[in-house]
C-alpha positions in Angstrom: -0.1 0.0 0.1 1.2 3.5 -0.8 2.0 5.6 2.2 0.1 8.8 2.5 2.1 11.7 3.5 0.3 14.2 6.0 1.2 17.2 3.7 -0.3 15.6 0.5 -3.3 18.0 0.7 -0.9 20.8 -0.4 -1.1 19.6 -3.9 -4.7 20.5 -4.2 -4.2 23.9 -2.7 -5.3 26.8 -5.1 -2.5 29.0 -3.9 0.1 26.6 -5.1 -0.8 27.4 -8.7 -1.5 31.1 -8.2 0.0 33.6 -10.5 0.6 35.9 -7.5 1.7 33.8 -4.5 2.6 36.9 -2.6 -1.2 37.6 -2.3 -1.3 35.3 0.7 1.5 37.2 2.5 0.4 41.1 2.9 2.6 43.3 4.7 -0.1 44.4 6.9 -3.7 43.2 7.7 -4.9 46.9 8.0 -5.0 49.8 5.7 -3.7 49.0 2.3 -3.1 45.4 3.2 -6.8 44.9 4.2 -7.9 44.6 0.5 -5.1 42.0 -0.1 -6.3 39.9 2.9 -9.8 40.0 1.7 -8.6 38.8 -1.8 -6.6 36.1 -0.3 -9.5 35.0 1.9 -11.9 35.1 -1.1 -9.5 32.6 -2.9 -9.3 30.4 0.2 -13.0 30.3 0.3 -13.0 28.5 -3.2 -10.1 26.1 -2.1 -11.0 22.5 -1.7 -8.4 22.1 1.2 -8.9 25.2 3.2 -9.8 23.2 6.3 -6.6 21.2 6.1 -4.6 24.4 5.4 -6.1 26.0 8.6 -5.4 22.9 10.7 -1.6 23.0 9.4 -1.3 26.7 10.1 -2.7 26.2 13.6 -0.6 23.1 14.4 2.6 24.7 12.9 2.0 28.0 14.7 2.2 30.0 11.5 2.0 33.7 12.6 2.2 35.4 9.2 0.1 35.3 6.0 -3.3 34.0 5.1 -3.9 30.3 5.6 -7.2 28.4 5.4 -9.1 31.6 5.0 -7.8 33.2 8.2 -5.4 36.0 8.8 -2.5 35.7 11.4 -4.3 37.8 13.9 -7.5 35.6 13.5 -5.5 32.4 14.0 -3.8 33.9 17.1 -7.4 34.5 18.5 -8.3 31.0 17.6 -5.4 29.6 19.5 -6.2 31.9 22.5 -9.8 30.9 22.6 -8.9 27.2 22.2 -6.4 27.5 25.2 -8.9 29.4 27.4 -11.9 27.2 26.5 
């Protein structure tokens, strides 16, 4: 049987084939960067592996960029609410 690597979901991520991969890494989440974050989140909303991407970002503690339709500040809040719950 073929071994399934836990990162195989990435091959189905829409961002992997994006013309502008920098879209998911805005300089800021506010001001001019807010539009970029919104655009990246819209792409994530169409992605078939957004849930896996978010789980990966939370597990890996990624604190920059848009992953699984969430910004870095949203993931920090998710981690905080999970710890205090």
